[in-house]
VEXVEXKE-179158 format. One record per residue (C-alpha): residue in one letter; residue number from 1; x, y, z. Coordinates in nm, 4 decimals. Layout:
VEXVEXKE-179158
   r     k       east      north         up
   A   NUM          X          Y          Z
...
//
This chain:
VEXVEXKE-179158
   r     k       east      north         up
   M     1    -0.0567    -1.2967     4.6281
   K     2    -0.2959    -1.3096     4.3312
   A     3    -0.3633    -0.9048     4.2078
   A     4    -0.7229    -0.7999     4.0724
   S     5    -0.7048    -0.8865     3.6813
   D     6    -0.7491    -0.4901     3.6396
   F     7    -0.8933    -0.1767     3.7875
   I     8    -1.2498    -0.2768     3.7100
   A     9    -1.2100    -0.5805     3.8554
   F    10    -0.9800    -0.3712     4.1526
   Y    11    -1.2998    -0.1481     4.2069
   S    12    -1.5815    -0.3712     4.2562
   E    13    -1.3793    -0.5462     4.5087
   L    14    -1.3714    -0.2516     4.7669
   D    15    -1.5806    -0.2073     5.0271
   G    16    -1.8274     0.0825     4.9703
   V    17    -1.6073     0.3230     5.2277
   R    18    -1.2882     0.2456     5.0063
   R    19    -1.4927     0.3042     4.6291
   Q    20    -1.6509     0.5867     4.7806
   V    21    -1.2788     0.7943     4.8381
   V    22    -1.1523     0.6301     4.5175
   D    23    -1.4951     0.8414     4.3556
   H    24    -1.4002     1.1451     4.5606
   S    25    -1.0557     1.1047     4.4426
   S    26    -1.0937     1.1353     4.0605
   T    27    -1.3149     1.2475     3.7265
   M    28    -1.4876     1.0552     3.4754
   R    29    -1.4406     1.2486     3.1192
   E    30    -1.5394     1.1256     2.8114
   I    31    -1.3472     1.1207     2.5121
   R    32    -1.3348     1.1297     2.1233
   K    33    -1.2161     0.9379     1.8967
   G    34    -0.9086     1.0099     1.7622
   D    35    -0.8354     1.2603     1.9829
   V    36    -0.5216     1.2494     2.2160
   I    37    -0.5477     1.1868     2.6023
   I    38    -0.1748     1.2337     2.6473
   R    39     0.0750     1.3486     2.4297
   Q    40     0.5075     1.1954     2.3897
   G    41     0.6570     1.4600     2.6182
   E    42     0.4434     1.6932     2.7863
   A    43     0.4910     1.6866     3.1413
   P    44     0.3261     1.3983     3.3870
   D    45    -0.0397     1.5417     3.5072
   A    46    -0.2405     1.2562     3.5646
   V    47    -0.3292     0.8874     3.5583
   Y    48    -0.5540     0.7115     3.3942
   A    49    -0.8553     0.3939     3.3938
   I    50    -1.0397     0.2979     3.0938
   E    51    -1.4264     0.2569     3.1701
   K    52    -1.5265     0.2142     2.8194
   G    53    -1.3932     0.1874     2.4380
   V    54    -0.9738     0.1493     2.3415
   V    55    -0.6664     0.3728     2.3471
   E    56    -0.3422     0.2985     2.0764
   V    57    -0.0276     0.3631     2.2908
   V    58     0.2138     0.5379     1.9724
   R    59     0.5715     0.5865     2.1290
   E    60     0.7975     0.8253     1.8529
   G    61     1.1136     0.7819     1.6916
   V    62     1.4068     1.0099     1.8586
   D    63     1.3315     1.2472     1.6354
   L    64     0.9720     1.2869     1.6773
   L    65     0.9133     1.1075     1.3814
   P    66     0.5250     0.9971     1.3051
   G    67     0.5443     0.7366     1.5558
   R    68     0.3609     0.3507     1.5942
   S    69     0.1350     0.1965     1.7536
   T    70     0.3282    -0.0109     1.9979
   A    71    -0.0135    -0.1037     2.2057
   Y    72    -0.4309    -0.1068     2.2763
   L    73    -0.5464    -0.1532     2.5985
   S    74    -0.8642    -0.1183     2.7032
   V    75    -1.1407    -0.1404     2.9682
   G    76    -0.9387    -0.2157     3.2799
   D    77    -0.6058    -0.0966     3.2082
   I    78    -0.4972     0.1866     3.3724
   F    79    -0.2163     0.3784     3.2003
   G    80     0.0801     0.6854     3.3097
   E    81     0.0814     0.5769     3.6048
   V    82     0.4354     0.5038     3.5184
   D    83     0.5502     0.8430     3.4380
   V    84     0.3253     1.0165     3.7069
   I    85     0.5530     0.7796     4.0437
   I    86     0.8905     0.8203     3.8771
   D    87     0.8132     1.1899     3.7956
   K    88     0.9633     1.2179     3.4060
   P    89     0.7956     1.3088     3.0804
   R    90     0.5501     1.1066     2.9360
   T    91     0.7187     0.8079     2.7102
   A    92     0.4356     0.7309     2.4857
   T    93     0.1525     0.9343     2.3204
   V    94    -0.2194     0.8147     2.3981
   R    95    -0.5180     0.8576     2.1632
   A    96    -0.8572     0.7288     2.1616
   C    97    -0.9464     0.4746     1.9188
   E    98    -1.3326     0.4890     1.9437
   P    99    -1.5280     0.6962     2.1843
   V   100    -1.3636     0.6296     2.5466
   R   101    -1.4838     0.7282     2.8528
   L   102    -1.1745     0.7543     3.1107
   R   103    -1.1273     0.7779     3.5362
   K   104    -0.8694     1.0602     3.5909
   F   105    -0.6756     1.0862     3.8352
   T   106    -0.4279     1.4065     3.9054
   A   107    -0.0871     1.3385     4.0012
   N   108    -0.2074     1.4509     4.3329
   Q   109    -0.5181     1.2638     4.3467
   F   110    -0.3337     0.9535     4.2544
   T   111    -0.0188     0.9902     4.5345
   R   112    -0.3133     1.0453     4.8230
   L   113    -0.4849     0.7757     4.6864
   I   114    -0.2055     0.5521     4.7026
   E   115    -0.1298     0.6201     5.0507
   R   116    -0.5479     0.6621     5.1743
   I   117    -0.5653     0.2827     5.0347
   P   118    -0.3096     0.0317     5.1018
   A   119    -0.4525    -0.2100     4.8966
   F   120    -0.4054     0.0234     4.5496
   S   121    -0.0213     0.0124     4.5902
   L   122    -0.0131    -0.3366     4.6508
   F   123    -0.2716    -0.3679     4.3155
   L   124    -0.0055    -0.1355     4.0732
   S   125     0.2545    -0.3458     4.2268
   L   126     0.1544    -0.6710     4.1162
   N   127     0.0234    -0.5433     3.7873
   L   128     0.3514    -0.3234     3.7122
   A   129     0.5578    -0.6773     3.7802
   Q   130     0.3409    -0.8684     3.5797
   R   131     0.3372    -0.6445     3.2917
   L   132     0.7573    -0.6410     3.3316
   C   133     0.7328    -0.9915     3.3372
   R   134     0.5466    -0.9866     2.9919
   A   135     0.8181    -0.7347     2.8734
   T   136     1.0838    -0.9500     2.9537
   G   137     0.9298    -1.2382     2.7711
   E   138     0.8362    -1.0611     2.4906
   H   139     1.2426    -0.9816     2.4510
   Y   140     1.2859    -1.0992     2.1297
   Y   141     0.9555    -0.9425     1.9621
   I   142     1.0932    -0.6022     2.0641
   S   143     1.4393    -0.6889     1.9349
   C   144     1.2552    -0.7637     1.5774
   C   145     1.0796    -0.4123     1.5801
   I   146     0.7470    -0.4460     1.6955
   D   147     0.4659    -0.2704     1.5106
   F   148     0.1507    -0.3364     1.7248
   R   149    -0.0110    -0.6386     1.9601
   G   150    -0.2552    -0.6500     2.1637
   N   151    -0.4933    -0.8749     2.3361
   T   152    -0.7389    -1.1088     2.1436
   E   153    -1.0232    -1.0503     2.3602
   N   154    -1.0741    -0.7078     2.3030
   F   155    -0.9741    -0.7114     1.8669
   D   156    -1.1579    -0.8860     1.5922
   L   157    -0.8304    -1.0735     1.4356
   L   158    -1.0752    -0.9602     1.0476
   M   159    -0.9897    -0.5750     1.1556
   V   160    -0.6033    -0.6562     1.3288
   F   161    -0.5827    -0.8334     0.9254
   Q   162    -0.7778    -0.5149     0.7375
   T   163    -0.5148    -0.2724     0.9306
   I   164    -0.2228    -0.4566     0.7635
   Q   165    -0.3143    -0.4722     0.4482
   S   166    -0.4628    -0.1154     0.4747
   G   167    -0.0939     0.0077     0.6015
   G   168     0.0742    -0.2423     0.3445
   R   169     0.3151    -0.4030     0.6258
   T   170     0.5500    -0.6564     0.5674
   G   171     0.5851    -0.8971     0.8681
   E   172     0.4564    -1.1203     1.0464
   L   173     0.1718    -1.1519     1.2662
   Q   174     0.2134    -1.3770     1.5772
   L   175    -0.0629    -1.5080     1.7951
   T   176     0.0448    -1.6857     2.1542
   H   177    -0.1563    -1.8411     2.4679
   A   178    -0.2054    -1.6908     2.7889
   N   179     0.0923    -1.9763     2.9092
   G   180     0.3246    -1.7944     2.5603
   D   181     0.3312    -2.0595     2.3573
   V   182     0.2614    -2.0123     2.0005
   A   183    -0.0485    -2.1092     1.8694
   G   184     0.0174    -1.9444     1.4766
   S   185     0.1812    -1.6992     1.2260
   F   186     0.0792    -1.5421     0.9540
   F   187     0.3389    -1.3558     0.7167
   F   188     0.2182    -1.0822     0.4904
   S   189     0.4408    -0.9181     0.2246
   E   190     0.2920    -0.5579     0.2027
   G   191     0.0046    -0.6337     0.2643
   K   192    -0.1141    -0.9183     0.1382
   I   193    -0.0810    -1.2818     0.3448
   Q   194     0.1299    -1.4914     0.2149
   F   195     0.2102    -1.7850     0.4644
   A   196     0.0050    -1.9111     0.7516
   R   197    -0.0009    -2.1703     1.0012
   Y   198    -0.2166    -2.2148     1.3289
   G   199    -0.2422    -2.5162     1.5123
   H   200    -0.2043    -2.8188     1.3034
   L   201    -0.3153    -2.6239     1.0167
   S   202    -0.0843    -2.4589     0.7638
   G   203    -0.2189    -2.2134     0.4427
   I   204    -0.5386    -2.0790     0.3441
   E   205    -0.7764    -2.2813     0.5822
   A   206    -0.5182    -2.1763     0.8703
   V   207    -0.6484    -1.8508     0.7697
   W   208    -1.0275    -1.9939     0.7307
   Q   209    -1.0087    -2.1543     1.1107
   L   210    -0.8244    -1.8580     1.2911
   L   211    -1.1274    -1.6352     1.1775
   I   212    -1.4284    -1.8599     1.2545
   E   213    -1.2662    -1.9517     1.6370
   E   214    -1.4645    -1.7687     1.9180
   K   215    -1.1965    -1.7786     2.1615
   P   216    -0.8771    -1.7989     1.9313
   A   217    -0.5267    -1.7408     2.1277
   S   218    -0.4430    -1.5153     2.3714
   A   219    -0.2435    -1.1968     2.2467
   F   220    -0.1167    -1.0888     1.9475
   A   221     0.1356    -0.9145     1.8250
   F   222     0.2872    -0.8251     1.5081
   Q   223     0.6424    -0.7669     1.4055
   L   224     0.8438    -0.6228     1.1791
   V   225     1.0274    -0.8924     0.9229
   S   226     1.1095    -0.9571     0.5824
   K   227     1.0430    -1.3570     0.5676
   P   228     0.8202    -1.6171     0.7900
   T   229     1.0209    -1.7387     1.0914
   F   230     0.8043    -2.0045     1.1356
   K   231     0.8489    -2.3797     0.8823
   H   232     0.6517    -2.2761     0.5724
   D   233     0.6127    -2.5056     0.2799
   K   234     0.6041    -2.2804    -0.0495
   S   235     0.3035    -2.5577    -0.1431
   Q   236     0.0717    -2.3539     0.1109
   A   237     0.1488    -2.0347    -0.0458
   I   238    -0.1887    -1.8374    -0.0577
   A   239    -0.2528    -1.6474    -0.3999
   I   240    -0.6155    -1.5322    -0.2942
   G   241    -0.5960    -1.1033    -0.2669
   A   242    -0.5443    -0.9146     0.0163
   S   243    -0.9816    -0.7457    -0.0021
   E   244    -1.1142    -1.0803    -0.1482
   L   245    -0.9711    -1.2762     0.1761
   L   246    -1.0803    -1.0510     0.4249
   L   247    -1.4621    -1.1127     0.2126
   Q   248    -1.3854    -1.4686     0.2241
   G   249    -1.2611    -1.5019     0.5930
   A   250    -1.5532    -1.2997     0.6727
   A   251    -1.8364    -1.4845     0.4464
   H   252    -1.6764    -1.7859     0.5815
   R   253    -1.7076    -1.6556     0.9222
   R   254    -2.1365    -1.5816     0.9088
   Q   255    -2.1838    -1.9345     0.7460
   F   256    -2.0024    -2.0443     1.0209
   R   257    -2.2555    -1.9355     1.2868
   V   258    -2.5408    -2.0217     1.1125
   A   259    -2.4507    -2.3848     1.0303
   D   260    -2.6234    -2.7034     1.1839
   P   261    -2.4730    -2.7520     1.5066
   A   262    -2.4349    -3.1198     1.4760
   L   263    -2.1806    -2.9779     1.2607
   K   264    -1.9661    -2.7918     1.4910
   N   265    -1.9904    -3.0939     1.6936
   P   266    -1.6754    -3.2604     1.6695
   E   267    -1.8292    -3.5629     1.8673
   Q   268    -2.0871    -3.6546     1.5672
   V   269    -2.0104    -3.9728     1.4114
   L   270    -1.9801    -3.9356     1.0076
   S   271    -2.0702    -4.2713     0.8241
   R   272    -2.1197    -4.3700     0.4381
   L   273    -2.4380    -4.4118     0.2765
   A   274    -2.3526    -4.4493    -0.0698
   D   275    -2.1601    -4.7215    -0.3087
   V   276    -2.0337    -4.4820    -0.5844
   F   277    -1.9121    -4.0610    -0.4723
   N   278    -1.8548    -3.8168    -0.7473
   W   279    -1.8200    -3.4144    -0.6756
   E   280    -1.9136    -3.1231    -0.9017
   N   281    -1.7293    -2.8554    -0.6871
   P   282    -1.3802    -2.8334    -0.7682
   G   283    -1.2645    -2.6021    -0.5429
   T   284    -1.3065    -2.9442    -0.2958
   V   285    -1.2582    -3.2011    -0.5159
   S   286    -0.9484    -3.3452    -0.3091
   Q   287    -1.0823    -3.2834     0.0298
   A   288    -1.3959    -3.3849    -0.0072
   K   289    -1.2270    -3.7027    -0.1429
   A   290    -1.0151    -3.7580     0.0963
   L   291    -1.2662    -3.7163     0.3790
   W   292    -1.5091    -3.9927     0.1591
   E   293    -1.1748    -4.2524     0.2006
   R   294    -1.1762    -4.2615     0.5417
   V   295    -1.4612    -4.2706     0.6161
   V   296    -1.5888    -4.5648     0.3380
   K   297    -1.3237    -4.7603     0.5698
   Q   298    -1.4891    -4.6756     0.8559
   P   299    -1.6968    -4.4576     1.0396
   Q   300    -1.5205    -4.1205     1.1951
   S   301    -1.5519    -3.8994     1.4385
   L   302    -1.5560    -3.5396     1.3117
   E   303    -1.2994    -3.4356     1.5311
   E   304    -1.0585    -3.7489     1.3717
   L   305    -1.1454    -3.6474     1.0296
   W   306    -1.0392    -3.2781     1.0964
   R   307    -0.7251    -3.3626     1.2996
   V   308    -0.6323    -3.5872     0.9853
   S   309    -0.7019    -3.3371     0.6896
   N   310    -0.5496    -2.9598     0.6250
   L   311    -0.9949    -2.8325     0.6458
   S   312    -1.0938    -2.5322     0.8906
   W   313    -1.3784    -2.6362     1.0319
   A   314    -1.5731    -2.4035     0.8397
   T   315    -1.4153    -2.6493     0.5315
   L   316    -1.4619    -2.9084     0.6668
   A   317    -1.8651    -2.8164     0.7960
   E   318    -1.9273    -2.6909     0.4135
   I   319    -1.8000    -3.0382     0.2467
   V   320    -2.0203    -3.2726     0.5061
   A   321    -2.2937    -3.0511     0.5077
   E   322    -2.2976    -3.1654     0.1006
   M   323    -2.2306    -3.5287     0.1427
   R   324    -2.5581    -3.4961     0.3492
   K   325    -2.7461    -3.3480     0.1490
   R   326    -2.6208    -3.5500    -0.1315
   G   327    -2.7374    -3.8436     0.0211
   F   328    -2.3396    -4.0118     0.0463
   V   329    -2.2777    -3.9697     0.4256
   E   330    -2.4977    -3.9362     0.7600
   L   331    -2.3807    -3.7972     1.0824
   A   332    -2.4799    -3.9274     1.4150
   S   333    -2.3856    -3.9087     1.7953
//
């Protein structure tokens, strides 16, 4: 049986009468950035569904020391329901990361709604089961001290990098696909990225590839570890400073978005035009020469060139654009 993906989807699937029941059983609240919505240890008095914005879930230590973010929730997510159902004190603090609009159900409204709309009970049960499956699958991460996690649909990964940098964190950011397969891993030491792997790419090119993708892997989680858990080549260690990496990453993203669409088409074929090749940019001379040597032998698609190189698509597009401009190659479908 398939549950609605979130509360917004569940609400949209209800008929008019049941929507009115939901509306009469809840109130809308506008929350300012930084405001606490629920606080760990307090009595559970309400359940919330997010209509707009993002909230941060923070779990305090047993001594109520300053806690760390354990999750970020966004539009369609519901929170606080478990505490109300089992009538136990709040297990975490939730605060607004930005201006937020919430649908609030008091504890009494929530329990009555479950009785009046059986489909709501089913929605909660199936979504809690999915949450339990995710938690079980993430057991390894939990044992390694998860610092924070989230969904890439809701968070700009450039901002995630900035969060790690500003916090001076040491650990590993891992990205996973919806099926749980690992898409990439990025190790940080005191906020500075040292090693990276994303798909077949490693080093700084793995970072650029991640940042330019419109739809990267489904989820991310940052775990506190002292060394990388993934296989890495020390020759691919990243030497760029944290702030410079963020600036360059943003620049790569902007340049790639406005690049010639042909340079983003994996089926475009690159062919040699000139007999002599010379390259003036010392930063990309080895990569440009490697590409040239491949197309000298035979024309190749951009997809083929990307697959056999350790180049992000942004760097590949930049080099090919310069090669075309200087008359070394042509690009055709």
